[in-house]
OpenMM code with the backbone's topology and positions (N, CA, C; nanometers):
from openmm import Vec3, app, unit

residues = "UNK UNK UNK UNK UNK UNK UNK UNK UNK UNK UNK UNK UNK UNK UNK UNK UNK UNK UNK UNK UNK UNK UNK UNK UNK UNK UNK UNK UNK UNK UNK UNK UNK UNK UNK UNK UNK UNK UNK UNK UNK UNK UNK UNK UNK UNK UNK UNK UNK UNK UNK UNK UNK UNK UNK UNK UNK UNK UNK UNK UNK UNK UNK UNK UNK UNK UNK UNK UNK UNK UNK UNK UNK UNK UNK UNK UNK UNK UNK UNK UNK UNK UNK UNK UNK UNK UNK UNK UNK UNK UNK UNK UNK UNK UNK UNK UNK UNK UNK UNK UNK UNK UNK UNK UNK UNK UNK UNK UNK UNK UNK UNK UNK UNK UNK UNK UNK UNK UNK UNK UNK UNK UNK UNK UNK UNK UNK UNK UNK UNK UNK UNK UNK UNK UNK UNK UNK UNK UNK UNK UNK UNK UNK UNK UNK UNK UNK UNK UNK UNK UNK UNK UNK UNK UNK UNK UNK UNK UNK UNK UNK UNK UNK UNK UNK UNK UNK UNK UNK UNK UNK UNK UNK UNK UNK UNK UNK".split()
positions = [
    Vec3(-4.3648, -19.5720, 2.2898),
    Vec3(-4.4691, -19.6027, 2.1830),
    Vec3(-4.4598, -19.7468, 2.1005),
    Vec3(-4.5946, -19.7928, 2.1552),
    Vec3(-4.6257, -19.9494, 2.0525),
    Vec3(-4.6336, -19.9165, 1.9320),
    Vec3(-4.5808, -20.0110, 1.8585),
    Vec3(-4.6364, -19.9431, 1.6938),
    Vec3(-4.5955, -20.0781, 1.6075),
    Vec3(-4.6918, -20.0844, 1.5209),
    Vec3(-4.7033, -20.1724, 1.3901),
    Vec3(-4.5745, -20.1216, 1.3299),
    Vec3(-4.4697, -20.1899, 1.2429),
    Vec3(-4.3920, -20.1521, 1.1748),
    Vec3(-4.4317, -20.1875, 1.0228),
    Vec3(-4.3964, -20.0329, 0.9687),
    Vec3(-4.4145, -20.0638, 0.8198),
    Vec3(-4.2964, -20.0705, 0.7302),
    Vec3(-4.2774, -20.0957, 0.6228),
    Vec3(-4.1493, -20.0644, 0.5635),
    Vec3(-4.1893, -20.0182, 0.4037),
    Vec3(-4.1367, -19.9109, 0.4197),
    Vec3(-4.1274, -19.8365, 0.2808),
    Vec3(-4.0064, -19.8292, 0.2162),
    Vec3(-4.0045, -19.8249, 0.0827),
    Vec3(-3.8540, -19.8380, 0.0155),
    Vec3(-3.7656, -19.7255, 0.0365),
    Vec3(-3.8021, -19.6019, 0.0916),
    Vec3(-3.7125, -19.4818, 0.0962),
    Vec3(-3.7043, -19.4671, 0.2695),
    Vec3(-3.7702, -19.5468, 0.3774),
    Vec3(-3.7835, -19.5354, 0.4879),
    Vec3(-3.7528, -19.6735, 0.5483),
    Vec3(-3.6515, -19.7047, 0.5910),
    Vec3(-3.6489, -19.8648, 0.6388),
    Vec3(-3.6776, -19.8897, 0.7882),
    Vec3(-3.7005, -19.7838, 0.8803),
    Vec3(-3.7676, -19.8011, 1.0197),
    Vec3(-3.8633, -19.7109, 1.0503),
    Vec3(-3.9474, -19.7324, 1.0200),
    Vec3(-4.0904, -19.6010, 1.0512),
    Vec3(-4.1991, -19.6859, 1.0902),
    Vec3(-4.3007, -19.6433, 1.1740),
    Vec3(-4.3772, -19.7046, 1.2366),
    Vec3(-4.5335, -19.6201, 1.2479),
    Vec3(-4.6377, -19.6646, 1.2392),
    Vec3(-4.7566, -19.6083, 1.2516),
    Vec3(-4.8024, -19.6603, 1.4189),
    Vec3(-4.8679, -19.6113, 1.4605),
    Vec3(-4.9116, -19.6405, 1.5699),
    Vec3(-5.0382, -19.7603, 1.5769),
    Vec3(-5.0494, -19.8540, 1.6822),
    Vec3(-5.1394, -19.9438, 1.6350),
    Vec3(-5.2748, -19.9075, 1.6384),
    Vec3(-5.2805, -19.7919, 1.7346),
    Vec3(-5.4117, -19.7556, 1.7476),
    Vec3(-5.4525, -19.6676, 1.6687),
    Vec3(-5.3884, -19.6345, 1.5268),
    Vec3(-5.4348, -19.5339, 1.4359),
    Vec3(-5.5431, -19.5988, 1.3664),
    Vec3(-5.6622, -19.5182, 1.3422),
    Vec3(-5.7451, -19.5478, 1.2615),
    Vec3(-5.7280, -19.4830, 1.1049),
    Vec3(-5.7230, -19.5409, 1.0045),
    Vec3(-5.6783, -19.4695, 0.8633),
    Vec3(-5.6936, -19.5547, 0.7886),
    Vec3(-5.7953, -19.5136, 0.6816),
    Vec3(-5.8557, -19.5934, 0.5818),
    Vec3(-5.7025, -19.6143, 0.4907),
    Vec3(-5.6761, -19.6749, 0.4186),
    Vec3(-5.5674, -19.6938, 0.3110),
    Vec3(-5.5263, -19.5620, 0.2308),
    Vec3(-5.6368, -19.4922, 0.2060),
    Vec3(-5.6131, -19.3797, 0.1277),
    Vec3(-5.4852, -19.2855, 0.2130),
    Vec3(-5.5700, -19.2753, 0.3728),
    Vec3(-5.4979, -19.2122, 0.4720),
    Vec3(-5.3545, -19.2538, 0.4685),
    Vec3(-5.3183, -19.3725, 0.4947),
    Vec3(-5.2299, -19.4565, 0.5315),
    Vec3(-5.1238, -19.3893, 0.4218),
    Vec3(-5.1919, -19.3888, 0.2921),
    Vec3(-5.1269, -19.3698, 0.1635),
    Vec3(-5.0604, -19.2017, 0.2060),
    Vec3(-5.1203, -19.1359, 0.2221),
    Vec3(-5.1432, -18.9943, 0.2463),
    Vec3(-5.0065, -18.9716, 0.3573),
    Vec3(-5.0166, -19.0530, 0.4585),
    Vec3(-4.9257, -19.0540, 0.5843),
    Vec3(-4.8042, -19.0842, 0.5405),
    Vec3(-4.7932, -19.2288, 0.4334),
    Vec3(-4.6969, -19.2539, 0.3724),
    Vec3(-4.5835, -19.1575, 0.3164),
    Vec3(-4.6483, -19.0748, 0.2366),
    Vec3(-4.6048, -18.9826, 0.1171),
    Vec3(-4.5270, -18.8339, 0.2241),
    Vec3(-4.6061, -18.8243, 0.3270),
    Vec3(-4.5791, -18.6964, 0.3854),
    Vec3(-4.4421, -18.7523, 0.4550),
    Vec3(-4.4353, -18.8555, 0.5173),
    Vec3(-4.3321, -18.9279, 0.6254),
    Vec3(-4.2004, -18.9514, 0.5112),
    Vec3(-4.2352, -18.9704, 0.3598),
    Vec3(-4.1054, -18.9533, 0.2560),
    Vec3(-4.0933, -18.8257, 0.2132),
    Vec3(-4.1615, -18.7423, 0.2487),
    Vec3(-4.1119, -18.6158, 0.1739),
    Vec3(-4.0242, -18.5598, 0.2995),
    Vec3(-4.0950, -18.5780, 0.4304),
    Vec3(-3.9919, -18.5332, 0.5256),
    Vec3(-3.8655, -18.5838, 0.5528),
    Vec3(-3.8306, -18.7099, 0.5278),
    Vec3(-3.7071, -18.7933, 0.5310),
    Vec3(-3.6282, -18.7792, 0.3844),
    Vec3(-3.7024, -18.7260, 0.2602),
    Vec3(-3.5870, -18.6735, 0.1600),
    Vec3(-3.5275, -18.5131, 0.2027),
    Vec3(-3.6238, -18.4201, 0.2559),
    Vec3(-3.6041, -18.2869, 0.3086),
    Vec3(-3.4648, -18.2941, 0.4114),
    Vec3(-3.5164, -18.3972, 0.5317),
    Vec3(-3.3937, -18.4213, 0.6112),
    Vec3(-3.2763, -18.4810, 0.5634),
    Vec3(-3.2849, -18.5346, 0.4415),
    Vec3(-3.1136, -18.5886, 0.4094),
    Vec3(-3.0443, -18.4577, 0.2920),
    Vec3(-3.1490, -18.3968, 0.2208),
    Vec3(-3.1242, -18.2758, 0.1221),
    Vec3(-3.0635, -18.1424, 0.2554),
    Vec3(-3.1391, -18.1374, 0.3555),
    Vec3(-3.0879, -18.0352, 0.4552),
    Vec3(-2.9978, -18.0921, 0.5499),
    Vec3(-2.9377, -18.2111, 0.5487),
    Vec3(-2.8442, -18.2754, 0.6491),
    Vec3(-2.8630, -18.2536, 0.7859),
    Vec3(-3.0112, -18.3037, 0.7837),
    Vec3(-3.0582, -18.3261, 0.9316),
    Vec3(-3.0245, -18.4225, 1.0369),
    Vec3(-2.9477, -18.3761, 1.1357),
    Vec3(-2.8954, -18.5055, 1.2365),
    Vec3(-2.9956, -18.5668, 1.2713),
    Vec3(-2.9782, -18.7439, 1.2847),
    Vec3(-3.0703, -18.8294, 1.2959),
    Vec3(-3.1568, -18.8179, 1.4016),
    Vec3(-3.1340, -18.7636, 1.5242),
    Vec3(-3.2269, -18.7356, 1.5995),
    Vec3(-3.3485, -18.6451, 1.5693),
    Vec3(-3.2912, -18.5308, 1.5156),
    Vec3(-3.4070, -18.4281, 1.4553),
    Vec3(-3.4880, -18.5140, 1.3278),
    Vec3(-3.4260, -18.5659, 1.2474),
    Vec3(-3.4931, -18.6636, 1.1552),
    Vec3(-3.5859, -18.7556, 1.1983),
    Vec3(-3.5407, -18.8272, 1.3212),
    Vec3(-3.6404, -18.9216, 1.3876),
    Vec3(-3.7694, -18.7939, 1.4048),
    Vec3(-3.7413, -18.7448, 1.4958),
    Vec3(-3.8519, -18.6685, 1.5266),
    Vec3(-3.9417, -18.6170, 1.4460),
    Vec3(-3.8783, -18.5451, 1.3106),
    Vec3(-3.9488, -18.5165, 1.1933),
    Vec3(-4.0774, -18.6197, 1.1310),
    Vec3(-3.9579, -18.7700, 1.1604),
    Vec3(-4.0816, -18.8673, 1.0942),
    Vec3(-4.1739, -18.9672, 1.1797),
    Vec3(-4.1367, -18.9306, 1.3209),
    Vec3(-4.2467, -18.9496, 1.4112),
    Vec3(-4.3560, -18.8653, 1.3878),
    Vec3(-4.3400, -18.7421, 1.3987),
    Vec3(-4.4673, -18.6552, 1.3608),
    Vec3(-4.5522, -18.6464, 1.2826),
    Vec3(-4.4506, -18.7214, 1.1207),
    Vec3(-4.5433, -18.7462, 1.0201),
    Vec3(-4.6143, -18.8562, 1.0406),
    Vec3(-4.5813, -18.9568, 1.0875),
    Vec3(-4.6362, -19.0959, 1.1335),
    Vec3(-4.7963, -19.0685, 1.1907),
    Vec3(-4.7600, -18.9671, 1.2955),
    Vec3(-4.8608, -18.9376, 1.4054),
    Vec3(-4.9877, -18.8487, 1.3217),
    Vec3(-4.8944, -18.7657, 1.2889),
    Vec3(-5.0095, -18.6545, 1.2264),
    Vec3(-5.1477, -18.6654, 1.1936),
    Vec3(-5.1816, -18.7643, 1.1393),
    Vec3(-5.3361, -18.8133, 1.0444),
    Vec3(-5.3709, -18.9374, 1.0948),
    Vec3(-5.3107, -19.0039, 1.2201),
    Vec3(-5.3540, -19.1489, 1.2802),
    Vec3(-5.4773, -19.1731, 1.3393),
    Vec3(-5.5510, -19.0232, 1.3446),
    Vec3(-5.6650, -19.0631, 1.4096),
    Vec3(-5.7415, -18.9936, 1.3304),
    Vec3(-5.6947, -18.9486, 1.2153),
    Vec3(-5.7986, -18.8711, 1.0949),
    Vec3(-5.9254, -18.9300, 1.0696),
    Vec3(-5.9350, -19.0602, 1.0476),
    Vec3(-6.0598, -19.1184, 1.0359),
    Vec3(-6.1385, -19.2021, 1.1236),
    Vec3(-6.0784, -19.1360, 1.2348),
    Vec3(-6.1278, -19.2233, 1.3688),
    Vec3(-6.3115, -19.1847, 1.3884),
    Vec3(-6.3953, -19.2332, 1.4253),
    Vec3(-6.5447, -19.1596, 1.4158),
    Vec3(-6.5538, -18.9969, 1.5067),
    Vec3(-6.4745, -19.0070, 1.6035),
    Vec3(-6.5077, -18.9162, 1.6753),
    Vec3(-6.4160, -18.8049, 1.6147),
    Vec3(-6.3299, -18.8342, 1.5054),
    Vec3(-6.2236, -18.7226, 1.4887),
    Vec3(-6.3096, -18.6269, 1.3637),
    Vec3(-6.2597, -18.4867, 1.3389),
    Vec3(-6.2801, -18.3832, 1.2483),
    Vec3(-6.2044, -18.3382, 1.1790),
    Vec3(-6.1886, -18.2411, 1.0869),
    Vec3(-6.0917, -18.1748, 1.0115),
    Vec3(-5.9933, -18.0980, 1.1282),
    Vec3(-6.0368, -18.0227, 1.2092),
    Vec3(-5.9512, -17.9466, 1.2984),
    Vec3(-5.9358, -18.0679, 1.4625),
    Vec3(-5.9888, -18.1429, 1.4682),
    Vec3(-5.9835, -18.2157, 1.6221),
    Vec3(-5.8497, -18.3250, 1.5914),
    Vec3(-5.8596, -18.3787, 1.4980),
    Vec3(-5.7718, -18.4925, 1.4816),
    Vec3(-5.6339, -18.5079, 1.5133),
    Vec3(-5.5733, -18.3452, 1.4971),
    Vec3(-5.4624, -18.3462, 1.5883),
    Vec3(-5.4489, -18.3667, 1.7097),
    Vec3(-5.5507, -18.2906, 1.7567),
    Vec3(-5.5145, -18.2721, 1.9359),
    Vec3(-5.5525, -18.4222, 1.9737),
    Vec3(-5.6313, -18.4940, 1.8825),
    Vec3(-5.6794, -18.6642, 1.9453),
    Vec3(-5.5512, -18.7121, 1.9623),
    Vec3(-5.4616, -18.6880, 1.8439),
    Vec3(-5.3768, -18.8054, 1.8159),
    Vec3(-5.2060, -18.7498, 1.8743),
    Vec3(-5.2227, -18.5986, 1.9201),
    Vec3(-5.1057, -18.5816, 2.0232),
    Vec3(-5.1491, -18.6093, 2.1532),
    Vec3(-5.2754, -18.6296, 2.2323),
    Vec3(-5.3212, -18.6888, 2.3219),
    Vec3(-5.2943, -18.7785, 2.3458),
    Vec3(-5.3257, -18.8657, 2.2330),
    Vec3(-5.2722, -19.0549, 2.2522),
    Vec3(-5.1560, -19.0564, 2.2521),
    Vec3(-5.0577, -18.9882, 2.1754),
    Vec3(-4.9564, -19.0357, 2.1439),
    Vec3(-4.8569, -18.9943, 2.2807),
    Vec3(-4.9051, -18.9014, 2.3605),
    Vec3(-4.8358, -18.8600, 2.4906),
    Vec3(-4.9070, -18.9769, 2.5963),
    Vec3(-5.0345, -19.0042, 2.5844),
    Vec3(-5.0471, -19.1352, 2.6631),
    Vec3(-4.9858, -19.2518, 2.6440),
    Vec3(-4.9192, -19.2912, 2.5165),
    Vec3(-4.8702, -19.3929, 2.4662),
    Vec3(-4.7058, -19.3762, 2.5396),
    Vec3(-4.6814, -19.2582, 2.5440),
    Vec3(-4.5187, -19.2261, 2.5720),
    Vec3(-4.4499, -19.1701, 2.5298),
    Vec3(-4.5080, -19.0726, 2.3957),
    Vec3(-4.4266, -18.9676, 2.3358),
    Vec3(-4.3738, -18.8583, 2.4371),
    Vec3(-4.2997, -18.7775, 2.4630),
    Vec3(-4.2323, -18.7071, 2.5516),
    Vec3(-4.1929, -18.5349, 2.5098),
    Vec3(-4.1841, -18.5885, 2.3403),
    Vec3(-4.1203, -18.4677, 2.2793),
    Vec3(-4.2182, -18.3770, 2.2516),
    Vec3(-4.2345, -18.2466, 2.3297),
    Vec3(-4.3530, -18.1494, 2.3506),
    Vec3(-4.3158, -18.0861, 2.1810),
    Vec3(-4.2427, -18.0529, 2.1057),
    Vec3(-4.2005, -18.0242, 1.9561),
    Vec3(-4.2984, -18.1124, 1.8711),
    Vec3(-4.2695, -18.2780, 1.8840),
    Vec3(-4.3500, -18.3641, 1.8115),
    Vec3(-4.4721, -18.3351, 1.8503),
    Vec3(-4.5134, -18.3584, 1.9685),
    Vec3(-4.6713, -18.3460, 1.9916),
    Vec3(-4.7400, -18.1877, 1.9706),
    Vec3(-4.6685, -18.0822, 2.0079),
    Vec3(-4.7086, -17.9654, 1.9164),
    Vec3(-4.7158, -17.9800, 1.7685),
    Vec3(-4.6706, -18.0221, 1.7121),
    Vec3(-4.6497, -18.0451, 1.5627),
    Vec3(-4.7666, -18.1355, 1.5027),
    Vec3(-4.8154, -18.2507, 1.5911),
    Vec3(-4.9270, -18.2921, 1.5240),
    Vec3(-5.0363, -18.2527, 1.6026),
    Vec3(-5.0204, -18.1995, 1.7273),
    Vec3(-5.1591, -18.1017, 1.7585),
    Vec3(-5.2344, -18.0003, 1.6448),
    Vec3(-5.1082, -17.9226, 1.6210),
    Vec3(-5.1666, -17.8126, 1.4826),
    Vec3(-5.1188, -17.7866, 1.3867),
    Vec3(-5.0901, -17.9394, 1.3399),
    Vec3(-5.0302, -17.9384, 1.2147),
    Vec3(-5.1596, -17.8963, 1.0891),
    Vec3(-5.2653, -17.8693, 1.1135),
    Vec3(-5.3787, -17.8045, 1.0199),
    Vec3(-5.3984, -17.6622, 1.0460),
    Vec3(-5.3484, -17.5972, 1.1362),
    Vec3(-5.3820, -17.4486, 1.1596),
    Vec3(-5.2548, -17.3971, 1.1948),
    Vec3(-5.1304, -17.4106, 1.2021),
    Vec3(-5.0259, -17.3260, 1.2426),
    Vec3(-5.0228, -17.3239, 1.3647),
    Vec3(-4.8993, -17.2622, 1.4045),
    Vec3(-4.8249, -17.2804, 1.5770),
    Vec3(-4.7616, -17.1839, 1.5718),
    Vec3(-4.7374, -17.0658, 1.6821),
    Vec3(-4.6351, -17.0106, 1.6477),
    Vec3(-4.5292, -17.0108, 1.7323),
    Vec3(-4.5389, -17.1152, 1.8374),
    Vec3(-4.4407, -17.1543, 1.8975),
    Vec3(-4.3790, -17.2741, 1.8813),
    Vec3(-4.4017, -17.3122, 1.7173),
    Vec3(-4.3203, -17.4310, 1.7045),
    Vec3(-4.1887, -17.4432, 1.6649),
    Vec3(-4.0946, -17.5503, 1.6814),
    Vec3(-3.9695, -17.5610, 1.6455),
    Vec3(-3.9656, -17.6438, 1.5090),
    Vec3(-3.8489, -17.6780, 1.4407),
    Vec3(-3.8322, -17.7493, 1.3280),
    Vec3(-3.9552, -17.8480, 1.2976),
    Vec3(-3.9410, -17.9170, 1.3780),
    Vec3(-4.0417, -18.0618, 1.3689),
    Vec3(-4.2097, -18.0133, 1.3416),
    Vec3(-4.2217, -17.9033, 1.3966),
    Vec3(-4.3715, -17.8610, 1.3422),
    Vec3(-4.4011, -17.7847, 1.2111),
    Vec3(-4.2963, -17.6875, 1.2084),
    Vec3(-4.2428, -17.6043, 1.0402),
    Vec3(-4.2477, -17.7097, 0.9603),
    Vec3(-4.1928, -17.8419, 0.9437),
    Vec3(-4.1535, -17.8892, 0.8372),
    Vec3(-4.2725, -18.0075, 0.8340),
    Vec3(-4.3579, -18.0347, 0.9384),
    Vec3(-4.4707, -18.1430, 0.9242),
    Vec3(-4.5894, -18.0224, 0.8338),
    Vec3(-4.6031, -17.9331, 0.8611),
    Vec3(-4.7308, -17.8239, 0.8221),
    Vec3(-4.6951, -17.8176, 0.6788),
    Vec3(-4.5544, -17.8115, 0.6448),
    Vec3(-4.5195, -17.7682, 0.4930),
    Vec3(-4.5444, -17.9563, 0.4218),
    Vec3(-4.4906, -18.0436, 0.4797),
    Vec3(-4.5029, -18.1681, 0.4289),
    Vec3(-4.6293, -18.2185, 0.4121),
    Vec3(-4.7544, -18.1646, 0.4900),
    Vec3(-4.8670, -18.2196, 0.5034),
    Vec3(-4.9440, -18.1462, 0.3785),
    Vec3(-4.9372, -18.0202, 0.3682),
    Vec3(-4.9585, -17.9620, 0.2619),
    Vec3(-4.9573, -17.9607, 0.1443),
    Vec3(-4.8168, -18.0139, 0.1294),
    Vec3(-4.7210, -18.0202, -0.0017),
    Vec3(-4.7152, -18.1672, -0.0571),
    Vec3(-4.8101, -18.2708, 0.0436),
    Vec3(-4.7959, -18.4039, -0.0033),
    Vec3(-4.7972, -18.3999, -0.1847),
    Vec3(-4.7431, -18.4449, -0.2316),
    Vec3(-4.7411, -18.4621, -0.4083),
    Vec3(-4.8604, -18.5576, -0.4265),
    Vec3(-4.9519, -18.6341, -0.3223),
    Vec3(-5.0345, -18.7113, -0.3996),
    Vec3(-5.1743, -18.6436, -0.3797),
    Vec3(-5.1575, -18.5458, -0.3314),
    Vec3(-5.3007, -18.4578, -0.3585),
    Vec3(-5.2811, -18.3565, -0.4649),
    Vec3(-5.4318, -18.3592, -0.5700),
    Vec3(-5.4651, -18.3242, -0.6482),
    Vec3(-5.4362, -18.1417, -0.6915),
    Vec3(-5.4583, -18.0833, -0.6103),
    Vec3(-5.5072, -17.9311, -0.6436),
    Vec3(-5.3387, -17.8537, -0.6405),
    Vec3(-5.3320, -17.7727, -0.7430),
    Vec3(-5.2319, -17.6838, -0.7918),
    Vec3(-5.0938, -17.7715, -0.7943),
    Vec3(-5.0916, -17.9002, -0.8776),
    Vec3(-4.9838, -17.9951, -0.8359),
    Vec3(-4.8332, -17.9281, -0.9069),
    Vec3(-4.8702, -17.8270, -1.0139),
    Vec3(-4.7244, -17.7988, -1.0449),
    Vec3(-4.6801, -17.7018, -0.9650),
    Vec3(-4.7675, -17.5898, -0.8998),
    Vec3(-4.6797, -17.4906, -0.8087),
    Vec3(-4.6418, -17.5842, -0.6561),
    Vec3(-4.7377, -17.6646, -0.6438),
    Vec3(-4.6989, -17.7272, -0.5138),
    Vec3(-4.5714, -17.7945, -0.5386),
    Vec3(-4.5247, -17.8625, -0.6613),
    Vec3(-4.4266, -17.9495, -0.6758),
    Vec3(-4.3043, -17.8542, -0.6859),
    Vec3(-4.3371, -17.7371, -0.7370),
    Vec3(-4.1879, -17.6125, -0.7187),
    Vec3(-4.1882, -17.5743, -0.5737),
    Vec3(-4.2812, -17.5980, -0.4906),
    Vec3(-4.2623, -17.5369, -0.3510),
    Vec3(-4.1907, -17.6855, -0.2740),
    Vec3(-4.2564, -17.7852, -0.3181),
    Vec3(-4.1408, -17.8991, -0.2598),
    Vec3(-4.0092, -17.8870, -0.2746),
    Vec3(-3.9570, -17.8551, -0.4237),
    Vec3(-3.8239, -17.8536, -0.4655),
    Vec3(-3.7397, -17.7305, -0.3738),
    Vec3(-3.8201, -17.6218, -0.3735),
    Vec3(-3.7542, -17.5269, -0.2831),
    Vec3(-3.7360, -17.5532, -0.1369),
    Vec3(-3.7910, -17.6199, -0.0930),
    Vec3(-3.8014, -17.6080, 0.0747),
    Vec3(-3.6488, -17.6362, 0.1200),
    Vec3(-3.5859, -17.7227, 0.0599),
    Vec3(-3.4426, -17.7563, 0.1384),
    Vec3(-3.3502, -17.6269, 0.1305),
    Vec3(-3.3635, -17.5330, 0.0196),
    Vec3(-3.2893, -17.4157, 0.0114),
    Vec3(-3.3652, -17.2773, 0.0768),
    Vec3(-3.5009, -17.2911, 0.0778),
    Vec3(-3.5512, -17.1713, 0.1139),
    Vec3(-3.7087, -17.2312, 0.2037),
    Vec3(-3.6717, -17.2535, 0.2885),
    Vec3(-3.7765, -17.3307, 0.3609),
    Vec3(-3.8727, -17.2290, 0.4151),
    Vec3(-3.8217, -17.1279, 0.4561),
    Vec3(-3.8695, -17.0152, 0.5425),
    Vec3(-3.9432, -16.9201, 0.4732),
    Vec3(-3.9277, -16.9111, 0.3822),
    Vec3(-4.0084, -16.8317, 0.2652),
    Vec3(-4.1242, -16.9508, 0.1964),
    Vec3(-4.0946, -17.0903, 0.1447),
    Vec3(-4.2243, -17.1511, 0.1292),
    Vec3(-4.2961, -17.1724, 0.2617),
    Vec3(-4.2619, -17.1886, 0.3711),
    Vec3(-4.3235, -17.1697, 0.4930),
    Vec3(-4.4499, -17.0748, 0.4977),
    Vec3(-4.3974, -16.9191, 0.4540),
    Vec3(-4.4665, -16.8233, 0.4338),
    Vec3(-4.5926, -16.8627, 0.3118),
    Vec3(-4.5517, -16.8853, 0.2277),
    Vec3(-4.6425, -16.8992, 0.1093),
    Vec3(-4.7269, -17.0015, 0.1228),
    Vec3(-4.6939, -17.1344, 0.2063),
    Vec3(-4.7893, -17.2348, 0.2392),
    Vec3(-4.8986, -17.1535, 0.3228),
    Vec3(-4.8708, -17.1122, 0.4478),
    Vec3(-4.9654, -17.0517, 0.5430),
    Vec3(-5.0526, -16.9427, 0.4382),
    Vec3(-4.9712, -16.8420, 0.3533),
    Vec3(-5.0731, -16.7697, 0.3182),
    Vec3(-5.1718, -16.8316, 0.2254),
    Vec3(-5.1495, -16.9404, 0.1481),
    Vec3(-5.2167, -17.0452, 0.0626),
    Vec3(-5.3278, -17.1139, 0.1588),
    Vec3(-5.2848, -17.1869, 0.2851),
    Vec3(-5.3830, -17.2395, 0.3931),
    Vec3(-5.4721, -17.1222, 0.4512),
    Vec3(-5.4213, -16.9766, 0.4767),
    Vec3(-5.4961, -16.9138, 0.5139),
    Vec3(-5.5982, -16.8494, 0.4276),
    Vec3(-5.6012, -16.8177, 0.3100),
    Vec3(-5.6608, -16.7607, 0.2049),
    Vec3(-5.7390, -16.8766, 0.1600),
    Vec3(-5.7549, -17.0234, 0.1588),
    Vec3(-5.8352, -17.1159, 0.1593),
    Vec3(-5.9435, -17.1140, 0.2653),
    Vec3(-5.8891, -17.0654, 0.4177),
    Vec3(-5.9689, -17.1058, 0.4876),
    Vec3(-6.0917, -16.9720, 0.5103),
    Vec3(-6.0169, -16.8590, 0.4552),
    Vec3(-6.1501, -16.7589, 0.4239),
    Vec3(-6.2272, -16.7479, 0.3593),
    Vec3(-6.1588, -16.7956, 0.2274),
    Vec3(-6.2568, -16.8058, 0.1151),
    Vec3(-6.3481, -16.9332, 0.1422),
    Vec3(-6.3584, -17.0124, 0.2597),
    Vec3(-6.4217, -17.1118, 0.2321),
    Vec3(-6.5448, -17.0391, 0.3609),
    Vec3(-6.5061, -16.9089, 0.4555),
    Vec3(-6.5921, -16.8658, 0.5482),
    Vec3(-6.5880, -16.9469, 0.6691),
    Vec3(-6.4321, -16.9561, 0.7123),
    Vec3(-6.4219, -17.0171, 0.8278),
    Vec3(-6.3676, -16.9038, 0.9249),
    Vec3(-6.3666, -16.9318, 1.0429),
    Vec3(-6.2823, -16.8312, 1.1267),
    Vec3(-6.1773, -16.8870, 1.0799),
    Vec3(-6.1014, -16.7705, 1.1265),
    Vec3(-5.9631, -16.8095, 1.1575),
    Vec3(-5.8608, -16.8343, 1.3025),
    Vec3(-5.8393, -16.9542, 1.3315),
    Vec3(-5.8247, -16.9838, 1.4837),
    Vec3(-5.6976, -16.8924, 1.5081),
    Vec3(-5.7341, -16.8539, 1.6733),
    Vec3(-5.6151, -16.7646, 1.7139),
    Vec3(-5.4521, -16.8113, 1.6964),
    Vec3(-5.4478, -16.9652, 1.6810),
    Vec3(-5.3236, -17.0008, 1.6749),
    Vec3(-5.2562, -16.9669, 1.5348),
    Vec3(-5.3330, -16.9786, 1.4317),
    Vec3(-5.3328, -16.9333, 1.3001),
    Vec3(-5.3024, -16.8004, 1.2926),
    Vec3(-5.3629, -16.7330, 1.3230),
    Vec3(-5.3480, -16.5764, 1.2955),
    Vec3(-5.2111, -16.5117, 1.3723),
    Vec3(-5.1561, -16.5928, 1.4977),
    Vec3(-5.0131, -16.5808, 1.5790),
    Vec3(-4.9018, -16.6654, 1.4783),
    Vec3(-4.9397, -16.8054, 1.4215),
    Vec3(-4.8600, -16.8397, 1.3826),
    Vec3(-4.7938, -16.7233, 1.2450),
    Vec3(-4.9373, -16.6733, 1.1734),
    Vec3(-4.9050, -16.5864, 1.0311),
    Vec3(-4.7961, -16.4809, 1.0780),
    Vec3(-4.8629, -16.4046, 1.2238),
    Vec3(-4.7711, -16.2864, 1.2739),
    Vec3(-4.6275, -16.3320, 1.2739),
    Vec3(-4.6044, -16.4332, 1.3463),
    Vec3(-4.4642, -16.4741, 1.3672),
    Vec3(-4.3687, -16.5216, 1.2568),
    Vec3(-4.4522, -16.5211, 1.1357),
    Vec3(-4.3812, -16.5668, 1.0100),
    Vec3(-4.3635, -16.4420, 0.9494),
    Vec3(-4.4387, -16.3266, 0.9581),
    Vec3(-4.3789, -16.2213, 0.8599),
    Vec3(-4.3507, -16.0767, 0.9715),
    Vec3(-4.3326, -16.1187, 1.0732),
    Vec3(-4.2631, -15.9943, 1.1774),
    Vec3(-4.1409, -15.9703, 1.1865),
] * unit.nanometer
topology = app.Topology()
chain = topology.addChain("A")
for resn in residues:
    res = topology.addResidue(resn, chain)
    for name in ("N", "CA", "C"):
        topology.addAtom(name, app.Element.getBySymbol(name[0]), res)
C-alpha cells in the first residue's frame, strides 16, 4: 500500500494512506486510536506481526471519513475497499476497517481492538472518566470491556432511534453467548 509516512513520538513507523481524506481533527483522532492500539499491544505483549495488523487497521479505519461521498456508516466499507485495491490482503484488517462502527461477529483480535480503540479514543468529550477507566482495563479484561463498549454503542443507537444492523445484533450475540 502506498502511504505517506507520519511520525508520532509513540509510533516511529506508521502510515496514513495517500488517498486519505481527513481533516486535521480526524487525523488527530486517527493518531490517538493508533497510539492507543500501540500502547495496548505493548501492555498485552502482542507479537510484532499482530501489532502491525492493529496499527494498519487503526490508520485505515477513518481514512475516508471526511470524503464527500462518505457517511457515518459507509466510510469503513469505502476505506476497506480502497485499501484492498491498494494491496491490503489481510481479511482481518479489512473486516476491522469495514465494520469498526457497527461490530462484526466474525472478527479476529484486530477488529475487536479497533472497535475498542475507536470508541475509547481519549480525545472524545463524552464520559471521559468512565472511558478512561475502560482504557486502563483493556489489557487485563479485554472481553469484559468489549461487552461494555458494545452495550454502550448499542444503547446509543437505540436512543437515537436508528435501526440496529444485523451485523451489530450478531456481534452482540457472539459476545454474550
